[in-house]
N, C-alpha and C positions, 0 to 999 in steps of 0.2 A: 756573646758566647752561646754556642749551640749545645743543647743537651737532649738526651733521649731517655725515656723510661721504658719499662719492659713491655713485652707482648704487643697488645694493640694500642698502646698509649700513643699520644701525639708527640711530634717533634716540635721544638720551639726554639726560636732565636730571639732571646729576650732583649738583645741589644737593639733590634729594629722593630720589636713588638710584632713579629711575624709568626704565624702558626701554620704548619703544614700537617695535614692528617695522614696517617699511615695508609688509609684506604685510597689515597691518590697514587700509590706506588703499585704498578701491576705485578701480578705473580709471574713466574717464569717456569719453563720446562728445563729440567736439569739434564735428563736423557730422553731420547725420543726414538721409537722403533723405525726401522727402515721400511721402505715400500717392499711388498712381498708378492710372490706369485704362488698360488696353490691350485690343486685340482678339486673336483666336486666331491671327493671323499673326505676332504679336510673340513674340520669345524671352523666356524667363524669366531669362536670364543678367543679373546685375546690370549688366554692362558694356554691355548693349544700350540703356541709357538709363533703367533703373529706379533707378539710383543706388547708391552705396556710401558708408557712413559713414567718418569718420575718428575716431580716438580717442587717448587718452593714458593712461599709467600713471604713478603717483607715483614720483618720484625716479629716472626713467630705467629703470624695470623693463621688460624685454622683454615684448612682448605680441603677440597675434594678434587679428584681427577675423574672426569666423566668422558663418555664418547657417545657419538650418534652416527649411524651409518646412513648414507644417502641410498636411494634406489639404485640397483645395478644398471649400468649402461653397457649395452651391447656394442663392442668396438670391432668385432670380427666374428665370423661364424664360430660358435663354441667358445667365445672369449668375452668376458665381461670385466668391467672395473667397478669397484665400490670405493667411494670416497668416505673414509672414516675420519670424522672431525673429533679431535681430542680437545678437552678444555680443562684448564686449571681454574677452579672456582673457589675464591676465598669466602669465608663465612664470618663477616664482621659482627653479626649479631651475637656470635659466641664469645666476643671479646669482653663482654661485661656491660654494665650499666652505662648508658650514654652513647652506645654504638648501635643500638637497635634501628636507628633511623637511617643508617647507611645502607643503600641498596647493594645487593651482591652483583653489581653490574660491571665491575672492573675485572675482566677475565682475560686470559690469554688462550688463544686457540691455534691449532696447527693440524694440517691434514696429512693422513697416511693413506696411500693408495694401495688397495688390495686387488690384485688381478686374479680372476678365477677362470680356469680352463677346463672344458669338458673334453677329456681325451679318451673317453670310454665309449665303446660301441653299445647299442641297445642290447638288452638281454632277452634270451628266450626263457620266459618265466613259466610257461606251460606248453607242453608239446604232446601231440598224439603219439601212438605207438611208433617206435623207431623202426621196428621190423614187423611187418604185418602182411596178411594175405588178403587178396580179393578173389572173388569167384571168377571162373573161366567165362570169357565172353561178357564181362560186365565192365562198367565204368571204373577206371582206376584213378580218376582225378581227385583233387583235394576235397570235393564235396563228399567223397566216400572215405578217403584216407585221413581226413582231418587237416586242420590249419593250426599252426602254432600261434601262441599268444606272445607278443613281444612288447617291451616297454623300455623307454630310455629312463634310467633310474639314476638320480643323484643320491649316492649312498649316505650322505650326511643329511639328517632331517632339516637342518637350517638351510642348506643349499636347495633342497627340494622345495621348501616353503617359499623361497624366492624365485622359483621357476628356472633355476639355472641348469636346464637341460636343452638339448638341441632338437626341439620339435620342428616339424613333424617327423614321425618315424615311418619308414617305407619297408614293405615286405614283398618279396617276390620269390618265385621258385623256377627251377629249370630241371627237366629230366636229362641228366648228363650221361647216363649209360643205360643200355638195355642189353641183357645177356640171356640167351637160352641155356637151360641146364643141359649139359652134354652127356651126363651119365644117367641112363634110364632109371637105374635103381634109386636115384636121388630125387626123381621128379615128384614123388609124393611128399617127401619130407622137406625138400627145398623149394618146391614149386617148379612149374614148367619154365618160367622165365622170371627174371628179377629186374625191376626198374630202380635205378638209383636217382633219388630226387634230392636236389640240393636247394635248401631254403637260405635266402640271404636277407638280412635286415640291415638297413642303413639309417643313420640319423640324418638330419638336414645338412650336416657338414660332410657326409660321405663316409664316416667311420663305420665300418661294417663288421658283422659277425655272421657265421654260417652254421647251419645244422643240417645233417644228412639223414635221410629217411630211405629205407628199402621197402619197396612194394613188390610182393611176389604174387604171381598168378597161380592159383591153386589148380592142381590136376583134377579134372572132372571126376576121376575115380577115387579121389582121396576122401575118406570119411571124416566125421567129426573127431576132433582131438589130434589130428595129424598136422604137424608143422608148428612154426613159432606163433602164428596168429590164426590157427585153424578155427573154423566155425561152420555153421550150416550142417546139413545132414549128408548121408550117403546117397549119391545120385544113382546108384545101381549100376548095371552093366552099361558100358559106353563103348562106342566104336573107337578102335585105335586111330590115331591121326598123327600127322607130321606137321609141324609148324616150320616154315622157312620164309626167308625174304631174299629177294634178288635185287641188287642195285642199292640205291640210297633210300634210307627210311628216315623220315622226319617225324619225331614224336612231339605231339602237343597235348594240350588238355582235351583229350577226346576219348 
């Protein structure tokens, strides 16, 4: 006849003088979270919606449920997988006297796959003046008007610590429009001409963001304090002039 005592006690079949220890029966998962896909703004904490399993150990044995994450594996541009191994760990030493010698080696493990996607473009985290003046007949390139600072940011600190961003980040610009001010009374306040400069930043996967800057050419007779980005001093009397272009004009960093 087979009998069983409580908790971590042993099972015994007295008819055949056979003894089987409880610690020979592996624990089990009762429920287990599904594989999941999140973006880099999401926390990797199981309590953030990624899920936590439940488990059971035979005959009331105390147990813990633990997990360990493997290093992220890049499977595509801006896409990584993390293998999260969950483990049901019995604690036989907590069962009382006589069970301290049993190693906590009989465990049950299962893997949950977490897929992380970087769907966000890099950010302009610091920019020069968006609307500014340059002096007449001077350089209007980025060395004068400034260069924005960009960064590909994983907004969750845990994601950032794992490097789950699509490096490297690229930055480029193009002067997409050039317009002369056609109303003479506005040439001092609005500038003689305005260049529209479009900055584009892309991550390594091509996800892009843009920022637009306007660079105005100051009228040589405009004094200090005139215009959105005015600076410098009064240049005194100047000869009137006309600016015009015939045919096609190609603007570069010059």
